[in-house]
C-alpha positions as CSV (number, residue, x, y, z in Angstrom):
1,X,81.5,169.9,-126.4
2,X,82.0,166.5,-128.0
3,X,83.7,166.0,-131.4
4,X,80.3,164.9,-132.8
5,X,78.8,168.2,-131.9
6,X,81.7,170.2,-133.4
7,X,81.6,168.5,-136.7
8,X,79.8,170.8,-139.3
9,X,76.5,169.4,-140.5
10,X,76.2,169.0,-144.2
11,X,72.4,169.5,-144.0
12,X,70.4,171.4,-141.4
13,X,67.2,169.6,-140.9
14,X,64.2,171.8,-140.5
15,X,65.4,174.5,-142.9
16,X,63.1,173.4,-145.7
17,X,60.2,173.5,-143.2
18,X,61.1,177.2,-142.4
19,X,61.1,178.0,-146.1
20,X,57.7,176.4,-146.5
21,X,56.3,178.5,-143.7
22,X,57.8,181.7,-145.1
23,X,56.4,181.0,-148.5
24,X,52.9,180.2,-147.3
25,X,52.9,183.3,-145.1
26,X,53.5,185.4,-148.3
27,X,50.8,183.4,-150.2
28,X,48.4,184.1,-147.3
29,X,49.2,187.8,-147.4
30,X,48.6,188.3,-151.1
31,X,45.4,186.3,-150.9
32,X,44.2,188.5,-148.0
33,X,45.3,191.6,-149.8
34,X,43.3,190.7,-152.9
35,X,40.3,189.9,-150.8
36,X,40.5,193.1,-148.9
37,X,41.2,191.4,-145.6
38,X,44.5,193.3,-145.1
39,X,42.8,196.7,-145.3
40,X,39.5,196.3,-143.5
41,X,38.1,194.4,-140.6
42,X,39.3,193.8,-137.0
43,X,42.2,191.5,-138.1
44,X,43.3,193.6,-141.0
45,X,46.7,194.6,-139.6
46,X,47.5,191.0,-138.5
47,X,46.7,189.8,-142.0
48,X,48.8,192.7,-143.4
49,X,51.8,191.6,-141.4
50,X,51.8,188.1,-143.0
51,X,54.0,189.7,-145.7
52,X,56.8,189.5,-143.2
53,X,57.5,185.9,-144.4
54,X,60.0,187.7,-146.6
55,X,62.1,188.5,-143.5
56,X,62.3,184.8,-142.7
57,X,63.7,184.2,-146.2
58,X,66.3,186.9,-145.7
59,X,67.4,185.6,-142.3
60,X,67.7,182.1,-143.8
61,X,69.8,183.4,-146.7
62,X,72.1,185.3,-144.4
63,X,72.7,182.2,-142.3
64,X,73.1,179.6,-145.0
65,X,75.3,181.7,-147.3
66,X,77.6,183.2,-144.7
67,X,78.0,179.9,-142.8
68,X,80.8,178.5,-145.1
69,X,82.6,181.8,-144.9
70,X,82.2,182.0,-141.1
71,X,83.6,178.4,-140.8
72,X,86.6,179.2,-143.0
73,X,87.4,182.4,-141.0
74,X,87.1,180.6,-137.7
75,X,89.3,177.7,-138.8
76,X,91.8,180.0,-140.5
77,X,91.2,178.4,-143.9
78,X,90.8,180.0,-147.3
79,X,87.3,181.3,-148.0
80,X,85.1,179.3,-150.4
81,X,85.9,179.7,-154.1
82,X,84.0,182.7,-155.4
83,X,83.5,181.2,-158.8
84,X,81.8,178.1,-157.4
85,X,79.8,180.3,-155.1
86,X,78.6,182.5,-157.9
87,X,77.7,179.6,-160.2
88,X,75.7,177.9,-157.5
89,X,73.8,181.1,-156.7
90,X,73.1,181.7,-160.4
91,X,71.8,178.1,-160.9
92,X,69.6,178.4,-157.8
93,X,67.9,181.6,-158.9
94,X,67.9,182.2,-162.6
95,X,66.5,179.2,-164.5
96,X,63.2,179.1,-162.6
97,X,62.9,182.9,-162.7
98,X,63.6,183.1,-166.4
99,X,61.2,180.3,-167.1
100,X,58.5,182.2,-165.2
101,X,59.2,185.4,-167.1
102,X,59.1,183.6,-170.4
103,X,55.9,181.8,-169.7
104,X,54.1,184.8,-168.4
105,X,55.2,186.9,-171.3
106,X,54.0,184.2,-173.7
107,X,50.5,184.3,-172.2
108,X,50.3,188.0,-171.9
109,X,50.5,188.2,-168.1
110,X,53.8,190.0,-167.7
111,X,52.7,193.5,-167.0
112,X,54.7,196.7,-167.3
113,X,57.6,195.3,-169.2
114,X,58.7,196.8,-172.6
115,X,61.4,195.8,-174.9
116,X,63.4,198.8,-173.9
117,X,63.6,197.9,-170.2
118,X,63.4,194.1,-170.5
119,X,67.0,193.9,-169.5
120,X,66.2,195.2,-166.1
121,X,63.8,192.3,-165.4
122,X,66.0,189.7,-167.0
123,X,68.9,190.8,-164.9
124,X,66.9,191.3,-161.7
125,X,67.5,195.0,-161.5
126,X,64.0,196.4,-161.7
127,X,64.0,197.8,-158.2
128,X,66.6,200.3,-159.2
129,X,64.2,202.4,-161.3
130,X,60.9,203.9,-160.0
131,X,59.2,203.1,-163.3
132,X,59.9,199.4,-163.1
133,X,59.7,198.8,-159.4
134,X,56.7,196.5,-158.8
135,X,56.3,195.6,-162.5
136,X,57.0,192.3,-164.3
137,X,56.9,189.5,-161.7
138,X,55.6,191.4,-158.7
139,X,57.4,189.3,-156.0
140,X,60.8,189.6,-157.9
141,X,61.7,192.8,-155.9
142,X,62.9,190.6,-153.1
143,X,64.9,188.5,-155.5
144,X,66.7,191.6,-156.6
145,X,67.6,192.3,-153.0
146,X,68.8,188.6,-152.6
147,X,70.9,188.8,-155.7
148,X,72.5,192.0,-154.5
149,X,73.3,190.3,-151.2
150,X,74.9,187.4,-153.1
151,X,77.2,189.8,-155.0
152,X,78.2,191.7,-151.8
153,X,78.6,188.8,-149.5
154,X,82.1,187.6,-150.6
155,X,83.4,191.2,-150.2
156,X,81.9,191.3,-146.7
157,X,83.4,187.9,-145.8
158,X,86.8,189.2,-147.1
159,X,86.6,192.2,-144.8
160,X,85.6,190.0,-141.9
161,X,88.5,187.7,-142.5
162,X,90.9,190.7,-142.6
163,X,89.5,191.9,-139.3
164,X,89.8,188.5,-137.7
165,X,93.4,187.9,-138.6
166,X,95.5,187.1,-135.5
167,X,92.4,187.2,-133.2
168,X,91.4,184.6,-130.6
169,X,88.1,182.8,-130.3
170,X,87.8,182.2,-134.0
171,X,87.4,185.9,-134.9
172,X,84.0,185.7,-133.2
173,X,84.0,189.3,-131.9
174,X,85.4,190.8,-135.1
175,X,82.9,189.2,-137.3
176,X,80.0,190.2,-135.1
177,X,81.4,193.8,-135.0
178,X,81.1,194.0,-138.7
179,X,77.7,192.4,-138.8
180,X,76.3,194.6,-136.0
181,X,77.7,197.6,-137.9
182,X,75.8,196.5,-141.1
183,X,72.5,196.1,-139.2
184,X,72.8,199.4,-137.4
185,X,73.8,201.2,-140.5
186,X,70.7,199.8,-142.3
187,X,68.4,200.9,-139.5
188,X,70.0,204.4,-139.4
189,X,69.4,204.7,-143.1
190,X,65.8,203.8,-142.7
191,X,65.5,206.3,-139.9
192,X,66.9,209.0,-142.1
193,X,64.4,208.1,-144.9
194,X,61.4,207.9,-142.6
195,X,62.4,210.7,-140.3
196,X,60.7,208.9,-137.5
197,X,61.0,205.6,-135.5
198,X,57.4,204.7,-136.3
199,X,56.4,206.3,-139.5
200,X,56.8,204.3,-142.7
201,X,59.1,205.4,-145.5
202,X,57.2,207.5,-148.0
203,X,59.9,208.8,-150.2
204,X,63.2,207.4,-151.6
205,X,61.4,204.0,-151.7
206,X,64.0,202.6,-154.1
207,X,66.7,203.1,-151.5
208,X,64.6,201.5,-148.7
209,X,63.8,198.5,-151.0
210,X,67.4,197.9,-152.1
211,X,70.0,196.0,-150.1
212,X,71.2,199.0,-147.9
213,X,67.7,199.3,-146.5
214,X,67.2,195.6,-146.0
215,X,70.6,194.2,-145.0
216,X,69.7,194.2,-141.3
217,X,67.6,191.1,-141.9
218,X,70.4,189.3,-143.7
219,X,72.8,190.4,-140.9
220,X,70.7,188.6,-138.3
221,X,71.2,185.4,-140.2
222,X,74.9,186.1,-140.6
223,X,75.1,186.5,-136.8
224,X,73.5,183.1,-136.4
225,X,76.1,181.7,-138.8
226,X,79.0,183.1,-136.7
227,X,77.4,181.8,-133.5
228,X,77.1,178.3,-135.0
229,X,80.5,178.2,-136.6
230,X,82.2,179.4,-133.4
231,X,80.4,176.7,-131.4
232,X,81.5,174.0,-133.8
233,X,85.1,175.1,-133.0
234,X,84.5,174.9,-129.3
235,X,83.8,178.6,-128.6
236,X,80.7,179.0,-126.5
237,X,78.3,181.8,-127.4
238,X,76.1,183.8,-125.1
239,X,74.6,181.5,-122.5
240,X,71.2,183.1,-122.8
241,X,71.1,182.4,-126.5
242,X,72.1,178.8,-126.0
243,X,69.4,178.4,-123.3
244,X,66.7,179.9,-125.5
245,X,67.7,178.0,-128.6
246,X,67.4,174.7,-126.7
247,X,63.7,175.4,-126.2
248,X,62.1,175.6,-129.6
249,X,58.6,176.2,-128.2
250,X,59.9,179.2,-126.3
251,X,61.7,180.5,-129.4
252,X,58.4,180.5,-131.3
253,X,56.5,182.1,-128.5
254,X,58.9,184.9,-128.5
255,X,58.6,185.2,-132.3
256,X,54.9,185.3,-132.0
257,X,54.9,187.9,-129.3
258,X,57.2,190.1,-131.4
259,X,55.1,189.7,-134.5
260,X,52.1,190.8,-132.5
261,X,54.1,193.7,-131.1
262,X,54.9,194.7,-134.7
263,X,51.2,194.8,-135.7
264,X,50.5,198.4,-134.4
265,X,54.0,199.5,-135.4
266,X,53.4,198.9,-139.1
267,X,51.7,202.2,-139.7
268,X,48.8,200.6,-141.6
269,X,48.8,198.4,-144.7
270,X,52.0,199.4,-146.4
271,X,54.6,197.9,-148.7
272,X,57.0,195.7,-146.7
273,X,60.1,197.7,-147.7
274,X,58.3,200.9,-146.5
275,X,58.2,199.7,-142.9
276,X,59.4,202.2,-140.4
277,X,62.4,201.6,-138.2
278,X,60.5,200.0,-135.3
279,X,58.4,197.7,-137.4
280,X,61.4,196.7,-139.5
281,X,63.5,195.9,-136.5
282,X,60.7,194.0,-134.7
283,X,59.8,191.8,-137.7
284,X,63.5,191.0,-138.2
285,X,64.1,189.9,-134.6
286,X,60.9,187.9,-134.8
287,X,62.2,186.1,-137.8
288,X,65.5,185.6,-135.9
289,X,63.7,183.7,-133.1
290,X,61.7,181.7,-135.6
291,X,64.9,180.4,-137.3
292,X,66.9,180.1,-134.1
293,X,66.1,176.6,-132.9
294,X,66.7,175.1,-136.3
295,X,70.2,176.5,-136.7
296,X,71.3,175.9,-133.1
297,X,74.8,174.3,-132.9
298,X,73.6,171.9,-130.2
299,X,70.7,169.7,-131.1
300,X,67.5,170.9,-129.4
301,X,65.2,168.6,-127.5
302,X,62.8,166.7,-129.7
303,X,60.1,167.1,-127.2
304,X,57.3,169.4,-128.2
305,X,55.8,170.2,-131.6
306,X,58.1,172.7,-133.3
307,X,61.1,170.6,-134.6
308,X,59.0,167.5,-135.5
309,X,56.6,169.7,-137.4
310,X,59.4,171.5,-139.3
311,X,61.1,168.2,-140.2
312,X,57.9,166.5,-141.3
313,X,57.8,165.0,-144.8
314,X,55.1,167.3,-146.1
315,X,56.7,170.5,-144.8
316,X,60.1,169.4,-146.1
317,X,58.6,168.8,-149.5
318,X,56.8,172.2,-149.5
319,X,60.1,173.8,-148.6
320,X,61.8,172.1,-151.4
321,X,59.4,173.6,-153.9
322,X,59.0,176.9,-152.0
323,X,60.9,179.0,-154.6
324,X,58.4,178.0,-157.3
325,X,55.5,178.7,-154.9
326,X,56.9,182.1,-154.2
327,X,57.5,182.9,-157.9
328,X,54.1,181.8,-159.2
329,X,51.4,182.5,-156.6
330,X,50.7,186.1,-157.4
331,X,50.3,185.4,-161.1
332,X,48.0,182.6,-160.3
333,X,46.0,184.9,-158.1
334,X,45.7,187.5,-160.9
335,X,44.3,184.9,-163.2
336,X,41.7,183.2,-160.9
337,X,40.5,186.3,-159.1
338,X,38.4,187.8,-162.1
339,X,37.1,184.3,-162.8
340,X,35.7,184.1,-159.3
341,X,33.8,187.4,-159.6
342,X,36.3,189.3,-157.5
343,X,35.0,188.0,-154.1
344,X,35.7,190.1,-151.0
345,X,35.5,189.6,-147.2
346,X,36.8,187.1,-144.6
347,X,35.2,184.0,-146.2
348,X,36.4,185.1,-149.6
349,X,39.9,185.4,-148.1
350,X,39.8,181.8,-146.8
351,X,38.5,180.4,-150.0
352,X,41.0,182.4,-152.1
353,X,43.8,181.3,-149.8
354,X,42.9,177.6,-150.2
355,X,42.6,177.9,-153.9
356,X,45.7,179.9,-154.3
357,X,47.7,177.6,-152.0
358,X,46.6,174.6,-154.1
359,X,47.5,176.3,-157.4
360,X,50.8,177.7,-156.1
361,X,51.8,174.3,-154.8
362,X,51.1,172.7,-158.2
363,X,53.0,175.4,-160.1
364,X,55.8,175.3,-157.5
365,X,56.1,171.5,-158.0
366,X,56.1,171.9,-161.8
367,X,58.9,174.5,-161.4
368,X,60.9,172.2,-159.2
369,X,60.6,169.0,-161.2
370,X,60.7,170.5,-164.7
371,X,63.1,173.4,-164.3
372,X,65.0,173.7,-161.0
373,X,66.0,170.1,-160.3
374,X,67.0,169.4,-163.9
375,X,69.1,172.6,-163.8
376,X,70.8,171.5,-160.6
377,X,71.6,168.1,-162.0
378,X,72.9,169.6,-165.3
379,X,75.1,171.9,-163.3
380,X,76.6,169.2,-161.2
381,X,77.2,167.1,-164.3
382,X,78.9,170.0,-166.0
383,X,76.4,170.2,-168.9
384,X,75.8,173.9,-168.7
385,X,78.2,176.8,-169.5
386,X,78.4,178.1,-165.9
387,X,80.3,175.0,-164.9
388,X,83.1,175.6,-167.4
389,X,83.1,179.4,-166.9
390,X,83.0,179.5,-163.1
391,X,84.2,176.2,-161.8
392,X,82.9,172.7,-161.2
393,X,80.5,172.6,-158.2
394,X,81.1,170.4,-155.1
395,X,77.9,169.2,-153.5
396,X,74.3,170.3,-153.9
397,X,73.1,173.7,-154.8
398,X,71.8,175.2,-151.6
C-alpha cells in the first residue's frame, strides 16, 4: 500500500450522505406510523422497519468516535485527550438539544415533563426511568444511548490499549476480541430479556433500550474503525471484506437483502429497542454494509451510483443539518397532523412524508445555522466555558 493510502484522512467523504439517509429513513418511519402505514396494509412491515435508520447512526458513531483511539493504539501513541473529546461531544449534542427542549416547552409541546423530573430530560437520562421513557422529545431516547456510549468509549479504548500492549499487527486482534465480546454480550443480554431468538423484548425494556442492549450496533462501527486504522498502518484486513468494500453497489445490495430479511423477523410493529435477537442482529449487519464502502481504507471505484450519490452536494448538506432534522421532525408531525384532519392510508403517508420532510429540513437548517454552527465556532474560539474547563479543541467538532 502506498504512503498516500496509509495517511489518515481528515474528512471521510460520503459520511454526511449516510447521515442524511439515516435521518430521512427515521422521518419516513414516523410519517408512516402516524398515517397508519406501518400497522396495516401489504407493505406495513417494510414501512415499520424504516425506523432502523437509527442503527445506521449508531454504526457511524461507533466508527467515527473510535477511529482516533484505534489509530493511537495501532501507532503506539497516547490516546486522544479525554477533556477535549468530552468537550467536543458536549458541544455537538447539547446546544441544539437544549434549544429544542426550551422552544417546545415555551409553546406547550413538551409532553410528559414536570419540574420534578426535568433534570432527567436536560441531562439526557430519561430512558433510565419507565415513567419518563418516551416522554419529552420522543426521539431523544437514542441520544441518551449515544451519550452513554460517549462516556464509556474512553474506558473501552483504555482497556483495548492495555490488551494491545506488546502485540504485533497494531493490536488488531486484541481490539477486535474486545469489540466482538461487547457485541456478543449485548446480543446475549437481549436473548435473556426476550427468551427467544425471534420474539421481541416485552419486559425490562429500559435495559434493552440502554447502552448494554444497543452496544452491538456501536461495536460494528468500532470494528470498521479498527479495520481502517490497521490498513492505514499497512496491515491488511480480511480479503473478503476488502473485496466487498471495493464494490459499493454490492455492499448496498447486501444491505438491502438483509433489511428485507429482517422484515419478517421484527415480530410486528414494535419499538426499535424491543427488537428480538435475530431482527436486531440483522438490522445491525445491514447498517454495517450500508456504511462499509464509505469508510473503506482504500478508495472504492467511482463507477456506479452509490458513492457519487452519497457525495453529492444536496445529500452532503442534508447530512450536515441531519441532527436538527432528527430532533425536530416528530414535533413538527404532531403539530401538522391535527391540522390536516388526521389523514390515514398510503396516499396520506406519502403526502405527510413530503410535508414532514420539508418542515423537518427547514427546522434542521434553522437548528444548524442558528444554534449548532455558532456553538461550534464559539467553542473553537474559546468563547464558551467548556473550552476553559475541558481544554481547547483542535479541529472541527465531528
